[in-house]
C-alpha positions as CSV (number, residue, x, y, z in Angstrom):
1,M,24.5,5.8,-0.6
2,Y,27.2,3.4,-1.7
3,L,29.9,5.7,-0.3
4,E,28.0,6.1,3.0
5,T,27.7,2.3,3.4
6,T,31.4,1.8,2.5
7,I,32.3,4.3,5.2
8,V,30.1,2.5,7.8
9,A,31.8,-0.8,6.7
10,I,35.3,0.6,7.1
11,V,34.4,2.0,10.6
12,M,33.0,-1.3,11.7
13,V,36.0,-3.3,10.5
14,A,38.4,-0.9,12.3
15,T,36.2,-1.0,15.4
16,F,36.2,-4.8,15.4
17,A,40.0,-5.0,14.9
18,I,40.7,-2.6,17.8
19,A,38.1,-4.2,20.1
20,S,39.5,-7.7,19.4
21,W,43.0,-6.5,20.1
22,K,42.2,-4.8,23.3
23,L,39.4,-7.0,24.8
24,K,40.5,-10.5,23.5
25,S,36.8,-11.4,23.2
26,P,35.1,-11.9,19.7
27,E,31.7,-11.8,21.3
28,I,32.0,-8.4,23.1
29,S,33.9,-7.1,20.1
30,M,31.0,-8.0,17.7
31,V,28.4,-6.2,20.0
32,I,30.6,-3.1,20.2
33,T,31.1,-3.1,16.5
34,A,27.4,-3.4,16.0
35,I,26.7,-0.4,18.2
36,V,29.4,1.7,16.5
37,G,28.1,0.7,13.1
38,A,24.5,1.8,14.1
39,L,25.7,5.1,15.4
40,V,27.8,5.9,12.3
41,G,24.9,4.7,10.1
42,G,22.5,7.2,11.7
43,F,20.4,4.8,13.8
44,G,21.4,6.3,17.2
45,F,21.7,3.8,20.0
46,P,19.9,0.8,18.4
47,S,18.0,-0.8,21.4
48,R,15.3,-2.4,19.2
49,L,17.8,-3.7,16.7
50,L,20.0,-5.1,19.4
51,V,17.2,-7.0,21.1
52,E,15.9,-8.3,17.7
53,G,19.4,-9.5,16.8
54,M,19.8,-11.4,20.1
55,F,16.9,-13.6,19.0
56,T,17.9,-14.0,15.4
57,Y,19.5,-17.4,16.0
58,F,17.5,-18.3,19.1
59,D,16.5,-21.7,17.7
60,V,20.1,-22.6,16.9
61,G,21.2,-21.6,20.4
62,L,18.4,-23.7,21.9
63,V,19.4,-26.7,19.9
64,F,23.0,-26.3,21.0
65,L,22.0,-25.9,24.7
66,T,19.6,-28.9,24.9
67,A,22.0,-31.2,23.0
68,S,24.7,-30.3,25.5
69,V,22.4,-31.0,28.4
70,F,21.7,-34.4,26.9
71,I,25.3,-35.4,26.3
72,N,26.4,-34.1,29.8
73,I,23.6,-36.0,31.6
74,Y,24.5,-39.1,29.6
75,S,28.1,-38.7,30.6
76,E,27.1,-38.1,34.2
77,T,25.3,-41.5,34.4
78,G,28.7,-43.2,33.8
79,A,27.7,-44.6,30.5
80,M,30.6,-42.9,28.7
81,N,33.2,-44.2,31.2
82,A,31.8,-47.7,30.8
83,L,32.0,-47.4,27.0
84,V,35.7,-46.3,27.2
85,R,36.6,-49.2,29.6
86,W,34.9,-51.7,27.3
87,I,36.9,-50.4,24.3
88,V,40.1,-50.7,26.2
89,K,39.4,-54.2,27.5
90,K,38.4,-55.5,24.1
91,F,40.7,-53.7,21.7
92,Y,43.7,-52.2,23.5
93,D,46.0,-54.7,21.8
94,R,44.7,-53.8,18.4
95,K,46.1,-50.4,17.8
96,W,44.3,-49.5,14.5
97,F,40.9,-50.6,15.7
98,M,41.4,-48.7,19.0
99,L,42.2,-45.5,17.1
100,V,39.0,-45.9,15.0
101,L,36.9,-46.4,18.1
102,L,38.5,-43.5,19.9
103,G,37.8,-41.3,16.9
104,I,34.1,-42.3,16.8
105,L,33.9,-41.7,20.6
106,L,35.2,-38.1,20.0
107,I,32.8,-37.5,17.1
108,I,29.6,-38.4,18.9
109,P,29.3,-35.6,21.5
110,G,30.2,-32.9,19.0
111,A,27.9,-34.3,16.3
112,L,25.0,-34.1,18.6
113,T,25.7,-30.6,19.9
114,G,27.4,-28.9,16.9
115,A,30.5,-28.0,19.0
116,G,33.9,-29.7,18.9
117,S,34.6,-28.2,22.3
118,V,31.9,-30.4,23.9
119,S,33.6,-33.5,22.5
120,I,36.8,-32.4,24.3
121,F,34.9,-31.6,27.5
122,V,33.1,-34.9,27.6
123,V,35.6,-37.5,26.4
124,G,38.8,-35.6,25.5
125,G,40.5,-36.3,28.8
126,L,39.7,-40.0,28.6
127,V,40.9,-40.3,25.0
128,A,44.1,-38.4,25.8
129,S,44.8,-40.7,28.8
130,V,44.3,-43.8,26.7
131,M,46.5,-42.5,23.8
132,N,49.2,-41.5,26.3
133,Y,49.2,-45.1,27.7
134,M,49.4,-46.4,24.1
135,G,52.7,-44.5,23.8
136,F,51.7,-41.7,21.4
137,S,53.6,-38.4,21.8
138,K,51.8,-35.3,23.0
139,K,52.0,-33.9,19.5
140,R,50.2,-36.8,17.9
141,V,47.6,-36.9,20.7
142,A,47.0,-33.1,20.3
143,A,46.6,-33.5,16.5
144,F,44.3,-36.5,16.8
145,I,42.0,-34.8,19.4
146,Y,41.9,-31.5,17.6
147,L,41.1,-32.9,14.2
148,F,38.4,-35.2,15.5
149,A,36.9,-32.4,17.5
150,M,36.7,-30.4,14.3
151,L,35.1,-33.4,12.5
152,A,32.7,-33.7,15.3
153,A,31.5,-30.1,14.9
154,V,31.1,-30.6,11.2
155,A,29.3,-34.0,11.4
156,P,25.5,-34.3,11.1
157,P,22.9,-34.0,12.5
158,I,24.0,-30.5,13.8
159,N,26.5,-28.6,11.8
160,L,26.1,-25.0,13.0
161,W,28.0,-23.4,10.1
162,A,25.7,-25.1,7.6
163,M,22.6,-24.4,9.7
164,L,23.5,-20.6,9.9
165,M,24.3,-20.3,6.2
166,A,21.1,-22.2,5.3
167,A,19.0,-20.0,7.6
168,Q,20.5,-16.8,6.2
169,A,20.3,-17.9,2.5
170,N,16.7,-19.1,2.9
171,M,17.6,-22.7,1.9
172,P,16.4,-25.8,3.8
173,Y,18.8,-27.6,6.1
174,V,18.3,-30.9,4.4
175,G,20.5,-33.2,2.2
176,F,23.6,-32.6,4.2
177,N,24.1,-36.0,5.8
178,V,25.9,-38.0,3.1
179,V,27.8,-35.0,1.7
180,L,29.3,-34.4,5.1
181,L,29.8,-38.0,6.2
182,V,31.8,-39.1,3.1
183,P,34.6,-36.3,3.5
184,I,34.5,-36.9,7.3
185,V,35.4,-40.6,6.8
186,I,38.2,-39.7,4.4
187,I,39.7,-37.1,6.7
188,A,39.3,-39.4,9.7
189,L,41.1,-42.3,8.0
190,F,44.0,-40.0,7.0
191,T,44.2,-38.7,10.6
192,I,44.2,-42.2,12.0
193,L,47.0,-43.3,9.6
194,Y,49.0,-40.1,10.4
195,T,48.7,-40.9,14.1
196,G,49.1,-44.7,13.9
197,F,52.3,-44.7,11.9
198,S,54.1,-42.5,14.5
199,K,56.5,-44.1,16.9
200,T,55.1,-45.4,20.2
201,P,58.1,-46.4,22.3
202,S,56.6,-46.4,25.8
203,R,53.3,-48.4,25.5
204,K,51.8,-49.3,28.9
205,S,50.0,-52.5,29.7
206,K,46.2,-52.9,29.6
207,E,46.1,-53.5,33.3
208,E,47.8,-50.2,34.1
209,I,45.4,-48.2,32.0
210,L,42.3,-49.9,33.4
211,K,43.5,-49.0,36.9
212,E,43.6,-45.3,35.9
213,L,40.2,-45.1,34.1
214,P,37.1,-44.3,36.1
215,E,35.0,-47.2,37.2
216,P,31.5,-47.4,35.8
217,P,28.6,-47.3,38.3
218,T,27.1,-50.6,39.6
219,G,24.5,-52.0,37.4
220,M,25.6,-50.3,34.2
221,N,24.9,-52.5,31.2
222,W,24.6,-52.3,27.4
223,G,20.9,-51.5,27.6
224,K,21.5,-48.4,29.8
225,I,24.4,-47.4,27.5
226,L,22.6,-47.7,24.2
227,L,18.9,-46.8,25.0
228,P,19.3,-43.0,25.2
229,F,21.0,-43.0,21.7
230,A,18.5,-45.5,20.4
231,A,15.7,-43.1,21.5
232,L,17.4,-40.2,19.7
233,I,17.8,-42.2,16.5
234,V,14.2,-43.4,16.6
235,I,12.8,-39.9,17.1
236,I,15.0,-38.4,14.3
237,L,13.9,-41.2,11.9
238,L,10.2,-40.7,12.8
239,M,10.5,-36.9,12.2
240,Q,12.0,-37.6,8.8
241,Y,9.9,-40.5,7.5
242,A,6.7,-40.1,9.5
243,A,6.5,-36.3,9.6
244,F,2.7,-36.2,8.9
245,N,1.8,-38.9,11.4
246,I,3.4,-37.5,14.6
247,P,3.3,-34.1,16.3
248,V,6.1,-31.7,15.4
249,I,8.7,-32.3,18.1
250,G,11.8,-30.4,17.0
251,L,15.4,-31.0,17.9
252,P,15.4,-29.1,21.3
253,L,12.5,-31.2,22.7
254,T,14.1,-34.4,21.1
255,F,17.3,-33.8,23.1
256,L,15.4,-33.1,26.3
257,I,13.4,-36.4,25.9
258,C,16.6,-38.3,25.4
259,A,18.1,-36.6,28.4
260,F,15.1,-37.8,30.4
261,V,15.7,-41.3,29.1
262,A,19.3,-41.1,30.2
263,V,18.2,-40.0,33.7
264,M,15.8,-42.9,33.9
265,M,18.7,-45.3,33.2
266,D,20.6,-44.1,36.3
267,R,20.1,-45.8,39.7
268,D,20.1,-42.4,41.4
269,R,17.4,-40.9,39.1
270,L,15.5,-39.2,41.9
271,K,18.4,-37.1,43.1
272,I,17.1,-33.9,41.6
273,R,19.9,-31.7,43.0
274,R,22.5,-33.8,41.1
275,W,20.8,-33.3,37.7
276,Y,20.3,-29.6,38.5
277,G,24.0,-29.4,39.1
278,V,24.7,-31.0,35.7
279,M,22.5,-28.5,33.9
280,L,24.2,-25.6,35.7
281,K,27.6,-27.0,34.7
282,T,26.3,-27.4,31.1
283,V,25.2,-23.8,30.9
284,D,28.5,-22.6,32.3
285,Q,30.3,-24.9,29.8
286,V,28.4,-23.7,26.7
287,F,27.9,-20.1,27.6
288,P,30.8,-18.8,25.5
289,L,29.4,-20.5,22.4
290,L,25.8,-19.3,23.2
291,A,27.3,-15.8,23.6
292,T,28.9,-16.2,20.2
293,V,25.5,-17.1,18.6
294,I,23.8,-14.2,20.3
295,S,26.5,-11.7,19.4
296,V,26.5,-12.9,15.8
297,G,22.8,-12.3,15.5
298,V,23.3,-8.7,16.9
299,L,26.1,-7.9,14.4
300,V,24.2,-9.4,11.4
301,N,21.1,-7.5,12.3
302,I,23.0,-4.1,12.4
303,M,24.9,-5.0,9.2
304,T,21.5,-5.6,7.5
305,A,20.0,-2.4,8.7
306,T,23.1,-0.3,7.7
307,G,23.4,-2.0,4.3
308,V,26.9,-3.4,5.1
309,K,25.7,-6.9,4.7
310,G,24.3,-6.1,1.2
311,L,27.6,-4.4,0.3
312,L,29.6,-7.5,1.3
313,A,27.2,-9.7,-0.7
314,I,27.6,-7.5,-3.8
315,T,31.3,-7.3,-3.4
316,F,31.6,-11.1,-3.2
317,I,29.3,-11.6,-6.2
318,T,31.5,-9.4,-8.3
319,L,34.8,-11.2,-7.3
320,P,36.5,-13.5,-9.7
321,M,35.9,-17.2,-8.8
322,A,39.6,-17.8,-9.0
323,F,40.2,-15.3,-6.2
324,I,37.8,-17.1,-3.9
325,Y,39.4,-20.5,-4.6
326,I,43.0,-19.2,-4.1
327,T,42.2,-17.4,-0.9
328,A,39.7,-19.8,0.6
329,L,42.2,-21.6,2.9
330,V,43.2,-18.1,4.2
331,F,40.0,-16.1,4.6
332,A,37.8,-18.9,5.9
333,P,40.0,-20.1,8.9
334,F,41.1,-16.6,9.9
335,A,37.4,-15.3,9.6
336,Q,36.5,-18.1,12.0
337,G,39.3,-17.2,14.4
338,A,38.1,-13.6,14.5
339,L,34.3,-13.9,14.1
340,S,33.7,-17.5,15.3
341,Y,30.3,-18.7,13.9
342,G,29.8,-15.2,12.5
343,S,32.1,-16.2,9.7
344,A,29.4,-18.4,8.2
345,I,27.0,-15.5,8.0
346,I,29.2,-12.7,7.0
347,L,31.4,-14.5,4.5
348,G,29.7,-17.9,3.9
349,T,26.3,-16.6,2.9
350,P,27.6,-14.2,0.1
351,I,29.6,-17.1,-1.4
352,I,26.5,-19.2,-1.4
353,F,24.6,-16.5,-3.2
354,L,27.4,-16.2,-5.7
355,F,27.6,-19.9,-6.4
356,N,23.9,-20.1,-6.7
357,S,23.8,-17.4,-9.3
358,M,26.3,-19.4,-11.4
359,G,24.2,-22.6,-11.1
360,L,26.5,-24.4,-8.7
361,N,25.2,-26.8,-6.1
362,V,24.8,-24.7,-2.9
363,T,24.3,-27.7,-0.6
364,V,27.8,-29.0,-1.5
365,T,29.1,-25.4,-1.3
366,A,27.8,-25.0,2.2
367,A,29.2,-28.4,3.2
368,A,32.6,-27.4,1.8
369,L,32.7,-24.1,3.6
370,S,31.8,-25.9,6.9
371,F,35.0,-27.9,6.5
372,L,37.0,-24.7,6.0
373,F,35.6,-22.5,8.7
374,P,36.3,-24.8,11.7
375,L,40.0,-24.9,10.8
376,G,40.2,-21.4,12.3
377,D,39.2,-22.6,15.8
378,C,42.9,-22.9,16.6
379,L,43.8,-19.4,15.2
380,P,43.8,-16.1,17.1
381,P,42.2,-14.2,18.5
382,S,39.6,-16.7,19.8
383,R,41.6,-20.1,19.6
384,I,38.7,-21.7,21.4
385,V,39.2,-25.4,20.5
386,G,43.0,-25.0,20.1
387,R,43.4,-23.7,23.7
388,L,41.1,-26.4,25.1
389,T,43.0,-29.1,23.2
390,V,46.3,-27.9,24.6
391,E,44.9,-27.8,28.2
392,T,43.2,-31.2,27.9
393,V,46.2,-33.0,26.4
394,G,48.7,-31.3,28.8
395,Y,50.7,-30.1,25.9
396,E,53.8,-28.4,27.3
397,G,55.3,-26.8,24.2
398,S,54.6,-23.3,22.8
399,Y,51.3,-22.7,21.1
400,M,53.2,-22.2,17.8
401,S,54.6,-25.7,18.1
402,F,51.1,-27.0,18.7
403,L,50.0,-25.4,15.4
404,K,53.0,-27.1,13.7
405,A,52.0,-30.4,15.3
406,I,48.5,-30.3,13.8
407,A,49.6,-28.8,10.4
408,I,49.6,-31.9,8.3
409,P,46.0,-33.2,9.1
410,W,44.9,-29.6,9.2
411,L,46.1,-29.0,5.7
412,F,44.5,-32.3,4.5
413,M,41.1,-31.3,5.9
414,G,41.5,-27.9,4.2
415,A,42.4,-29.5,0.9
416,V,39.3,-31.8,1.1
417,G,37.1,-28.8,1.8
418,L,38.7,-26.8,-1.0
419,L,38.2,-29.6,-3.6
420,M,34.5,-29.7,-2.6
421,L,34.3,-26.0,-3.1
422,I,35.9,-26.1,-6.5
423,F,33.8,-29.1,-7.8
424,P,30.3,-28.8,-6.2
425,N,28.3,-30.0,-9.2
426,Q,30.6,-33.0,-9.7
427,L,29.8,-34.0,-6.1
428,D,26.0,-33.3,-6.2
429,F,25.3,-37.1,-6.2
430,L,26.3,-37.0,-2.5
431,V,23.3,-34.7,-1.7
432,V,20.7,-37.2,-0.6
433,Y,17.3,-35.9,0.7
């Protein structure tokens, strides 16, 4: 049985490698790999397993979709443009404070949706324009936006890597807020210092940049800017601290309620066709990541049925800990580049089982891995966030030069994640429920 499962695993790995090389699509490659694995494993064409797998992470995909709808509707109202203009008016002459605020602005959309790409879609262009006027080079702008997009994806409340690993390891997705926020602050400060100390020879005036930035709609005020986020915070706090006194709402419905609040803040709230267009654009925008979540579920379901998932878990459990530590900065990013969010399930979950068997804090372990996996979003074959950063910033050099430009903050983020992985019990005081 062990030999048969090993043969199936080898065939699946070979199939995925060839499919990724030929098709340049991790999602289609994962589905093809799943079908081939089922055929080799003796399941025939696995219609039932494929359909079941598509709904394995349906709740995660629903959270991702509804959060993206909320942030795009909020952006459509002009509130985000108004916020950027206010930041420029008040703090353009204070470089360090500007960088802090721009970083926070980049983190918010990704933190609410679980995807750094959404941060780049929503505010990446505006942030890049502001930084260009501040005189930063394209290399520094690219490094800043890419790293903060990664931090946005890792930030609570929605960290898809941690959510997927928690779901697969049957552990609750709780206690992650502080253990994620503290490293994020450290990495963000390093990135700001790395960016801020670079030369800025061609800084433009405040008046020039205000002419280029989009004008906010008439009647936009602080109440309309803050109320949708205030509603989100209130509902999340009520779900956490008054769980037995209110109906179970759930994150998808929470984001839809906040999207409705954002629509009500707009003067053209009754133009249904406009909001329908925003939702269509959102679905088109997030479809690749939804496809990733669906294809990951399909692959994991077939791997479970054929025993390959168990084989990987046993293999990881028997590995020396030193090997995992030494290779973490290699296997985690490249697994993300090849498998996207599937890396959290296929490689992350066995590591959690291994660390749990040794009495190490699995919440810190999952948080550490969620800092390592997103580093691969700039690596082939997918390069999702890397390619989007290059396009948004207008980076004109080769893709290899882009990788060199982000190397220093990239390595710092990897070092922080690796230290968390090595010392999870020493950091368990950060796990606050």
